[in-house]
MDTraj code that builds the backbone (N, CA, C; nanometers):
import mdtraj as md
import numpy as np

residues = "UNK UNK UNK UNK UNK UNK UNK UNK UNK UNK UNK UNK UNK UNK UNK UNK UNK UNK UNK UNK UNK UNK UNK UNK UNK UNK UNK UNK UNK UNK UNK UNK UNK UNK UNK UNK UNK UNK UNK UNK UNK UNK UNK UNK UNK UNK UNK UNK UNK UNK UNK UNK UNK UNK UNK UNK UNK UNK UNK UNK UNK UNK UNK UNK UNK UNK UNK UNK UNK UNK UNK UNK UNK UNK UNK UNK UNK UNK UNK UNK UNK UNK UNK UNK UNK UNK UNK UNK UNK UNK UNK UNK UNK UNK UNK UNK UNK UNK UNK UNK UNK UNK UNK UNK UNK UNK UNK UNK UNK UNK UNK UNK UNK UNK UNK UNK UNK UNK UNK UNK UNK UNK UNK UNK UNK UNK UNK UNK UNK UNK UNK UNK UNK UNK UNK UNK UNK UNK UNK UNK UNK UNK UNK UNK UNK UNK UNK UNK UNK UNK UNK UNK UNK".split()
xyz = np.array([
    [0.0839, -0.1181, 0.0000],
    [0.0000, 0.0000, 0.0000],
    [0.0883, 0.1243, 0.0000],
    [0.0394, 0.2263, -0.0634],
    [0.1096, 0.3541, -0.0711],
    [0.0243, 0.4606, -0.0028],
    [0.0870, 0.5425, 0.0808],
    [0.0204, 0.6556, 0.1452],
    [0.0904, 0.7815, 0.0973],
    [0.0125, 0.8761, 0.0489],
    [0.0740, 1.0009, 0.0047],
    [-0.0266, 1.1147, 0.0094],
    [0.0263, 1.2383, 0.0161],
    [-0.0641, 1.3529, 0.0110],
    [-0.1188, 1.3706, -0.1304],
    [-0.2381, 1.4210, -0.1393],
    [-0.2963, 1.4543, -0.2689],
    [-0.2518, 1.5941, -0.3090],
    [-0.2215, 1.6115, -0.4343],
    [-0.1855, 1.7439, -0.4853],
    [-0.3128, 1.8200, -0.5210],
    [-0.2989, 1.9497, -0.5410],
    [-0.4131, 2.0300, -0.5839],
    [-0.4705, 1.9813, -0.7156],
    [-0.3846, 1.9253, -0.8012],
    [-0.4323, 1.8744, -0.9296],
    [-0.5167, 1.7478, -0.9144],
    [-0.5129, 1.6867, -0.7966],
    [-0.5948, 1.5679, -0.7703],
    [-0.7234, 1.6047, -0.6964],
    [-0.7666, 1.7275, -0.7158],
    [-0.8837, 1.7786, -0.6451],
    [-1.0090, 1.6943, -0.6692],
    [-1.0241, 1.6407, -0.7897],
    [-1.1460, 1.5631, -0.8171],
    [-1.1464, 1.4308, -0.7408],
    [-1.0304, 1.3719, -0.7192],
    [-1.0226, 1.2501, -0.6377],
    [-1.0576, 1.2825, -0.4923],
    [-1.0022, 1.3923, -0.4419],
    [-1.0345, 1.4356, -0.3055],
    [-1.1850, 1.4587, -0.2930],
    [-1.2417, 1.5278, -0.3900],
    [-1.3866, 1.5543, -0.3898],
    [-1.4659, 1.4241, -0.3905],
    [-1.4302, 1.3339, -0.4805],
    [-1.5058, 1.2090, -0.4930],
    [-1.4991, 1.1256, -0.3647],
    [-1.3819, 1.1193, -0.3033],
    [-1.3687, 1.0433, -0.1784],
    [-1.4452, 1.1099, -0.0652],
    [-1.4353, 1.2409, -0.0563],
    [-1.5066, 1.3124, 0.0504],
    [-1.6577, 1.2970, 0.0352],
    [-1.7068, 1.3091, -0.0855],
    [-1.8510, 1.2943, -0.1063],
    [-1.8957, 1.1509, -0.0806],
    [-1.8130, 1.0540, -0.1169],
    [-1.8451, 0.9137, -0.0864],
    [-1.8515, 0.8931, 0.0647],
    [-1.7602, 0.9562, 0.1373],
    [-1.7595, 0.9460, 0.2835],
    [-1.8874, 1.0040, 0.3424],
    [-1.9281, 1.1181, 0.2926],
    [-2.0488, 1.1833, 0.3443],
    [-2.1750, 1.1045, 0.3105],
    [-2.1759, 1.0364, 0.1975],
    [-2.2900, 0.9504, 0.1627],
    [-2.2911, 0.8251, 0.2498],
    [-2.1724, 0.7676, 0.2714],
    [-2.1615, 0.6424, 0.3468],
    [-2.1879, 0.6623, 0.4960],
    [-2.1355, 0.7702, 0.5522],
    [-2.1404, 0.7924, 0.6978],
    [-2.1847, 0.9349, 0.7282],
    [-2.3075, 0.9702, 0.6959],
    [-2.3501, 1.1105, 0.7073],
    [-2.3462, 1.1679, 0.8487],
    [-2.3537, 1.0841, 0.9512],
    [-2.3546, 1.1354, 1.0883],
    [-2.2157, 1.1397, 1.1506],
    [-2.1152, 1.0962, 1.0763],
    [-1.9798, 1.0896, 1.1305],
    [-1.9015, 1.2196, 1.1117],
    [-1.9549, 1.3118, 1.0356],
    [-1.8806, 1.4321, 1.0000],
    [-1.9573, 1.5575, 1.0392],
    [-1.8822, 1.6663, 1.0502],
    [-1.9414, 1.7946, 1.0892],
    [-1.9950, 1.8702, 0.9683],
    [-2.0035, 1.8053, 0.8546],
    [-2.0560, 1.8667, 0.7338],
    [-2.1564, 1.7708, 0.6709],
    [-2.2117, 1.8118, 0.5581],
    [-2.3103, 1.7297, 0.4894],
    [-2.2764, 1.7182, 0.3406],
    [-2.3306, 1.6159, 0.2796],
    [-2.3150, 1.5982, 0.1356],
    [-2.3737, 1.7194, 0.0627],
    [-2.4928, 1.7625, 0.1032],
    [-2.5593, 1.8752, 0.0367],
    [-2.4739, 2.0011, 0.0406],
    [-2.4037, 2.0224, 0.1480],
    [-2.3172, 2.1406, 0.1598],
    [-2.1917, 2.1258, 0.0742],
    [-2.1280, 2.0105, 0.0818],
    [-1.9979, 1.9945, 0.0170],
    [-2.0066, 1.9689, -0.1325],
    [-2.1175, 1.9173, -0.1803],
    [-2.1320, 1.8955, -0.3240],
    [-2.1323, 2.0288, -0.3989],
    [-2.1581, 2.1377, -0.3300],
    [-2.1620, 2.2715, -0.3909],
    [-2.0245, 2.3376, -0.4002],
    [-1.9217, 2.2758, -0.3419],
    [-1.7880, 2.3350, -0.3486],
    [-1.7410, 2.3459, -0.4933],
    [-1.6624, 2.4480, -0.5178],
    [-1.6060, 2.4683, -0.6513],
    [-1.4732, 2.3939, -0.6647],
    [-1.4225, 2.3868, -0.7855],
    [-1.2915, 2.3262, -0.8082],
    [-1.1858, 2.3959, -0.7229],
    [-1.1896, 2.5268, -0.7164],
    [-1.0928, 2.6019, -0.6345],
    [-1.1045, 2.5638, -0.4877],
    [-1.2266, 2.5498, -0.4385],
    [-1.2473, 2.5077, -0.2993],
    [-1.1799, 2.3734, -0.2736],
    [-1.2012, 2.2777, -0.3635],
    [-1.1442, 2.1443, -0.3445],
    [-0.9927, 2.1463, -0.3563],
    [-0.9391, 2.2255, -0.4460],
    [-0.7943, 2.2331, -0.4634],
    [-0.7252, 2.2853, -0.3376],
    [-0.7890, 2.3772, -0.2679],
    [-0.7234, 2.4453, -0.1553],
    [-0.7656, 2.3933, -0.0178],
    [-0.8570, 2.2988, -0.0123],
    [-0.9052, 2.2474, 0.1162],
    [-0.8195, 2.1312, 0.1626],
    [-0.7818, 2.1269, 0.2864],
    [-0.7991, 2.2285, 0.3901],
    [-0.6908, 2.3357, 0.3807],
    [-0.7296, 2.4596, 0.3980],
    [-0.6363, 2.5722, 0.3883],
    [-0.5218, 2.5529, 0.4884],
    [-0.3998, 2.5591, 0.4390],
    [-0.2833, 2.5425, 0.5256],
    [-0.2612, 2.4005, 0.5731],
    [-0.3270, 2.3058, 0.5122],
    [-0.3157, 2.1673, 0.5557],
    [-0.2812, 2.0752, 0.4413],
    [-0.3157, 1.9499, 0.4580],
    [-0.2885, 1.8490, 0.3565],
    [-0.3937, 1.7401, 0.3646],
    [-0.4104, 1.6691, 0.2553],
    [-0.5022, 1.5567, 0.2514],
    [-0.4260, 1.4349, 0.2056],
    [-0.4372, 1.3250, 0.2791],
    [-0.3644, 1.2024, 0.2505],
    [-0.4598, 1.0939, 0.2034],
    [-0.4085, 1.0093, 0.1133],
    [-0.4858, 0.8963, 0.0634],
    [-0.3984, 0.7715, 0.0657],
    [-0.4604, 0.6602, 0.0975],
    [-0.3947, 0.5299, 0.0897],
    [-0.4411, 0.4650, -0.0406],
    [-0.3431, 0.4147, -0.1168],
    [-0.3721, 0.3467, -0.2426],
    [-0.3222, 0.2029, -0.2362],
    [-0.3947, 0.1130, -0.2996],
    [-0.3485, -0.0240, -0.3217],
    [-0.3789, -0.0564, -0.4671],
    [-0.2768, -0.0934, -0.5398],
    [-0.2905, -0.1227, -0.6825],
    [-0.3614, -0.0098, -0.7560],
    [-0.3298, 0.1140, -0.7176],
    [-0.3846, 0.2317, -0.7826],
    [-0.5220, 0.2746, -0.7360],
    [-0.5876, 0.1937, -0.6543],
    [-0.7226, 0.2269, -0.6068],
    [-0.7143, 0.2964, -0.4714],
    [-0.7861, 0.4074, -0.4534],
    [-0.7866, 0.4747, -0.3238],
    [-0.8690, 0.3969, -0.2221],
    [-0.8123, 0.3808, -0.1014],
    [-0.8789, 0.3028, 0.0037],
    [-0.9245, 0.3866, 0.1218],
    [-0.8764, 0.5093, 0.1314],
    [-0.9158, 0.5931, 0.2437],
    [-0.8512, 0.7297, 0.2344],
    [-0.9045, 0.8227, 0.3140],
    [-0.8554, 0.9603, 0.3147],
    [-0.8516, 1.0134, 0.4572],
    [-0.7687, 1.1132, 0.4787],
    [-0.7653, 1.1873, 0.6054],
    [-0.6960, 1.3198, 0.5798],
    [-0.7425, 1.4217, 0.6499],
    [-0.6841, 1.5534, 0.6349],
    [-0.6058, 1.5952, 0.7584],
    [-0.5086, 1.6827, 0.7347],
    [-0.4317, 1.7477, 0.8409],
    [-0.4592, 1.8964, 0.8279],
    [-0.4944, 1.9601, 0.9379],
    [-0.5320, 2.1011, 0.9343],
    [-0.4856, 2.1675, 1.0627],
    [-0.4471, 2.2941, 1.0540],
    [-0.4027, 2.3710, 1.1699],
    [-0.4950, 2.4914, 1.1849],
    [-0.5601, 2.5016, 1.2985],
    [-0.6482, 2.6150, 1.3266],
    [-0.5651, 2.7347, 1.3707],
    [-0.6047, 2.8525, 1.3275],
    [-0.5334, 2.9740, 1.3669],
    [-0.5321, 2.9910, 1.5188],
    [-0.6351, 2.9408, 1.5854],
    [-0.6449, 2.9544, 1.7311],
    [-0.5543, 2.8576, 1.8068],
    [-0.5008, 2.7567, 1.7382],
    [-0.4123, 2.6577, 1.8015],
    [-0.2997, 2.6234, 1.7039],
    [-0.2070, 2.7170, 1.6812],
    [-0.1067, 2.6988, 1.5761],
    [-0.0034, 2.5888, 1.6015],
    [-0.0005, 2.5316, 1.7199],
    [0.0949, 2.4243, 1.7500],
    [0.0315, 2.2860, 1.7489],
    [-0.0935, 2.2787, 1.7078],
    [-0.1663, 2.1522, 1.7070],
    [-0.2164, 2.1214, 1.5667],
    [-0.1912, 2.0007, 1.5222],
    [-0.2476, 1.9536, 1.3960],
    [-0.3787, 1.8831, 1.4277],
    [-0.4797, 1.9132, 1.3492],
    [-0.6094, 1.8466, 1.3629],
    [-0.6228, 1.7430, 1.2523],
    [-0.6546, 1.6209, 1.2908],
    [-0.6858, 1.5164, 1.1949],
    [-0.8334, 1.5324, 1.1631],
    [-0.8642, 1.5533, 1.0367],
    [-1.0031, 1.5780, 0.9972],
    [-1.0451, 1.4831, 0.8854],
    [-1.1737, 1.4595, 0.8791],
    [-1.2375, 1.3946, 0.7641],
    [-1.1831, 1.2569, 0.7297],
    [-1.1401, 1.1799, 0.8304],
    [-1.0903, 1.0457, 0.7993],
    [-1.2069, 0.9553, 0.7603],
    [-1.1807, 0.8776, 0.6568],
    [-1.2795, 0.7807, 0.6099],
    [-1.2070, 0.6702, 0.5361],
    [-1.2520, 0.5476, 0.5562],
    [-1.1970, 0.4309, 0.4879],
    [-1.3084, 0.3669, 0.4064],
    [-1.2773, 0.3337, 0.2829],
    [-1.3728, 0.2667, 0.1945],
    [-1.4257, 0.1426, 0.2677],
    [-1.5570, 0.1239, 0.2736],
    [-1.6129, 0.0128, 0.3524],
    [-1.5499, -0.1233, 0.3246],
    [-1.5225, -0.1553, 0.2002],
    [-1.4651, -0.2865, 0.1679],
    [-1.3194, -0.3006, 0.2121],
    [-1.2576, -0.1902, 0.2553],
    [-1.1170, -0.1929, 0.2991],
    [-1.1012, -0.1793, 0.4503],
    [-1.2103, -0.1708, 0.5211],
    [-1.2028, -0.1558, 0.6669],
    [-1.1470, -0.2826, 0.7298],
    [-1.0747, -0.2656, 0.8410],
    [-1.0154, -0.3780, 0.9109],
    [-0.8815, -0.4201, 0.8534],
    [-0.8248, -0.3399, 0.7632],
    [-0.6976, -0.3737, 0.6991],
    [-0.5835, -0.2819, 0.7429],
    [-0.6062, -0.1984, 0.8445],
    [-0.5002, -0.1105, 0.8936],
    [-0.4900, 0.0219, 0.8202],
    [-0.5884, 0.0552, 0.7385],
    [-0.5855, 0.1797, 0.6618],
    [-0.5899, 0.3001, 0.7559],
    [-0.6719, 0.2935, 0.8600],
    [-0.6815, 0.4057, 0.9549],
    [-0.5466, 0.4335, 1.0205],
    [-0.4735, 0.3298, 1.0542],
    [-0.3409, 0.3478, 1.1156],
    [-0.2474, 0.4182, 1.0175],
    [-0.2487, 0.3758, 0.8920],
    [-0.1635, 0.4395, 0.7915],
    [-0.1976, 0.5873, 0.7752],
    [-0.3255, 0.6187, 0.7739],
    [-0.3671, 0.7583, 0.7604],
    [-0.3308, 0.8403, 0.8842],
    [-0.3561, 0.7854, 1.0021],
    [-0.3206, 0.8566, 1.1261],
    [-0.1699, 0.8792, 1.1326],
    [-0.0924, 0.7807, 1.0912],
    [0.0532, 0.7961, 1.0900],
    [0.0975, 0.9027, 0.9902],
    [0.0307, 0.9111, 0.8753],
    [0.0645, 1.0136, 0.7757],
    [0.0378, 1.1535, 0.8310],
    [-0.0759, 1.1709, 0.8956],
    [-0.1083, 1.3014, 0.9548],
    [-0.0104, 1.3333, 1.0674],
    [0.0238, 1.2336, 1.1482],
    [0.1198, 1.2543, 1.2570],
    [0.2566, 1.2921, 1.2018],
    [0.2990, 1.2288, 1.0952],
    [0.4260, 1.2641, 1.0322],
    [0.4253, 1.4060, 0.9790],
    [0.3144, 1.4466, 0.9209],
    [0.2984, 1.5831, 0.8716],
    [0.3104, 1.6815, 0.9880],
    [0.2465, 1.6487, 1.1000],
    [0.2529, 1.7336, 1.2198],
    [0.3963, 1.7427, 1.2721],
    [0.4632, 1.6303, 1.2794],
    [0.6009, 1.6252, 1.3284],
    [0.6924, 1.7133, 1.2430],
    [0.6742, 1.7072, 1.1125],
    [0.7567, 1.7854, 1.0203],
    [0.7373, 1.9357, 1.0401],
    [0.6268, 1.9731, 1.0993],
    [0.5984, 2.1142, 1.1269],
    [0.6289, 2.1530, 1.2702],
    [0.6874, 2.0621, 1.3459],
    [0.7257, 2.0915, 1.4838],
    [0.6112, 2.0872, 1.5833],
    [0.5003, 2.0256, 1.5457],
    [0.3864, 2.0156, 1.6371],
    [0.4072, 1.8996, 1.7339],
    [0.3501, 1.9130, 1.8524],
    [0.3614, 1.8091, 1.9555],
    [0.2395, 1.7184, 1.9622],
    [0.1277, 1.7647, 1.9056],
    [0.0012, 1.6954, 1.9257],
    [-0.0806, 1.6901, 1.7974],
    [-0.1496, 1.5769, 1.7783],
    [-0.2535, 1.5650, 1.6763],
    [-0.3839, 1.5466, 1.7528],
    [-0.4829, 1.6245, 1.7149],
    [-0.6115, 1.6237, 1.7845],
    [-0.7221, 1.5961, 1.6840],
    [-0.8291, 1.5335, 1.7325],
    [-0.9453, 1.5086, 1.6471],
    [-1.0701, 1.5039, 1.7324],
    [-1.1835, 1.5111, 1.6649],
    [-1.3136, 1.4964, 1.7306],
    [-1.3888, 1.3814, 1.6659],
    [-1.4585, 1.3078, 1.7502],
    [-1.5449, 1.1994, 1.7023],
    [-1.6885, 1.2361, 1.7379],
    [-1.7769, 1.2181, 1.6417],
    [-1.9180, 1.2459, 1.6652],
    [-1.9757, 1.1477, 1.7662],
    [-2.0732, 1.1936, 1.8389],
    [-2.1424, 1.1111, 1.9375],
    [-2.1960, 0.9845, 1.8710],
    [-2.1687, 0.8707, 1.9333],
    [-2.2204, 0.7436, 1.8843],
    [-2.1366, 0.6749, 1.7782],
    [-2.0279, 0.7351, 1.7358],
    [-1.9449, 0.6737, 1.6316],
    [-1.8429, 0.5801, 1.6971],
    [-1.8937, 0.4672, 1.7465],
    [-1.8083, 0.3741, 1.8214],
    [-1.7031, 0.3078, 1.7336],
    [-1.7337, 0.2852, 1.6061],
    [-1.6339, 0.2246, 1.5171],
    [-1.5127, 0.3162, 1.5040],
    [-1.5372, 0.4447, 1.4864],
    [-1.4264, 0.5411, 1.4770],
    [-1.3510, 0.5480, 1.6093],
    [-1.4234, 0.5467, 1.7198],
    [-1.3575, 0.5514, 1.8503],
    [-1.2601, 0.4343, 1.8654],
    [-1.3045, 0.3160, 1.8327],
    [-1.2178, 0.1984, 1.8429],
    [-1.0971, 0.2099, 1.7500],
    [-1.1198, 0.2591, 1.6287],
    [-1.0098, 0.2735, 1.5327],
    [-0.9058, 0.3731, 1.5846],
    [-0.9512, 0.4858, 1.6358],
    [-0.8568, 0.5874, 1.6849],
    [-0.7830, 0.5397, 1.8096],
    [-0.8493, 0.4669, 1.8961],
    [-0.7807, 0.4128, 2.0133],
    [-0.6717, 0.3154, 1.9696],
    [-0.6993, 0.2340, 1.8681],
    [-0.5970, 0.1433, 1.8146],
    [-0.4798, 0.2203, 1.7532],
    [-0.5061, 0.3406, 1.7063],
    [-0.4013, 0.4249, 1.6462],
    [-0.3205, 0.5012, 1.7508],
    [-0.3542, 0.4856, 1.8789],
    [-0.2779, 0.5516, 1.9837],
    [-0.3345, 0.6837, 2.0323],
    [-0.4560, 0.7164, 1.9937],
    [-0.5209, 0.8383, 2.0435],
    [-0.5833, 0.8098, 2.1794],
    [-0.5900, 0.9119, 2.2626],
    [-0.6529, 0.8988, 2.3938],
    [-0.7570, 1.0089, 2.4124],
    [-0.8673, 0.9772, 2.4784],
    [-0.9709, 1.0783, 2.5038],
    [-0.9210, 1.1874, 2.5985],
    [-0.9749, 1.3064, 2.5790],
    [-0.9430, 1.4196, 2.6666],
    [-1.0718, 1.4701, 2.7303],
    [-1.0582, 1.5659, 2.8185],
    [-1.1753, 1.6282, 2.8806],
    [-1.2126, 1.7584, 2.8108],
    [-1.1434, 1.7925, 2.7017],
    [-1.1739, 1.9169, 2.6308],
    [-1.3150, 1.9107, 2.5731],
    [-1.3842, 2.0203, 2.5784],
    [-1.5192, 2.0292, 2.5256],
    [-1.5132, 2.0297, 2.3726],
    [-1.5859, 1.9381, 2.3095],
    [-1.5836, 1.9324, 2.1626],
    [-1.6672, 2.0450, 2.1020],
    [-1.6429, 2.0696, 1.9736],
    [-1.7219, 2.1699, 1.9022],
    [-1.8625, 2.1183, 1.8733],
    [-1.8752, 1.9874, 1.8534],
    [-2.0059, 1.9290, 1.8250],
    [-2.0620, 1.8650, 1.9516],
    [-2.1867, 1.8912, 1.9785],
    [-2.2506, 1.8421, 2.0996],
    [-2.2410, 1.6896, 2.1087],
    [-2.1993, 1.6417, 2.2239],
    [-2.1935, 1.4987, 2.2483],
    [-2.0693, 1.4305, 2.1924],
    [-1.9864, 1.5024, 2.1207],
    [-1.8668, 1.4436, 2.0619],
    [-1.7584, 1.4207, 2.1649],
    [-1.6490, 1.3620, 2.1217],
    [-1.5336, 1.3340, 2.2080],
    [-1.4093, 1.3851, 2.1373],
    [-1.3213, 1.4498, 2.2146],
    [-1.1941, 1.4980, 2.1618],
    [-1.0860, 1.3967, 2.2033],
    [-1.0054, 1.3571, 2.1070],
    [-0.8945, 1.2661, 2.1321],
    [-0.7642, 1.3324, 2.0872],
    [-0.6532, 1.2928, 2.1504],
    [-0.5223, 1.3438, 2.1128],
    [-0.4229, 1.2298, 2.0984],
    [-0.3183, 1.2580, 2.0238],
    [-0.2074, 1.1646, 2.0045],
    [-0.0805, 1.2481, 2.0062],
    [0.0154, 1.2075, 2.0858],
    [0.1439, 1.2766, 2.0872],
    [0.2182, 1.2461, 1.9590],
    [0.2927, 1.3439, 1.9146],
    [0.3651, 1.3311, 1.7865],
    [0.4962, 1.2610, 1.8075],
])
top = md.Topology()
chain = top.add_chain()
for i, resn in enumerate(residues, 1):
    res = top.add_residue(resn, chain, resSeq=i)
    for name in ("N", "CA", "C"):
        top.add_atom(name, md.element.get_by_symbol(name[0]), res)
traj = md.Trajectory(xyz[None], top)
């Protein structure tokens, strides 16, 4: 398997994977298919601003995605966003590869922590992130009922 960041020229792949994620798991994300399907090519090329999007490939087929993003309010923390694994590829370690890619990106920028939020009730994601070395925190999430997890870089 190959893990690599997507370039701006691969915006349509990023779009297609993100929209597939929103269709497959609509309650797992802080956005909706209806909202994101309206993004322009420029929006997809530059999202996430100041971050990166990683994809795992096997034999040329994309198996999952995850984003790395830095909020202006927390410039020393990388946020893992929008992780999703193609349903037929779940249970194959794709989440670990993506979490490691985001962590490596954070490390290269001198960050100490990778942080993420899990929506309330998303137990599959919780188990996957715990296997990746993330731990729950007491920080209040942005989404009601969610959980914030961190991983040291």
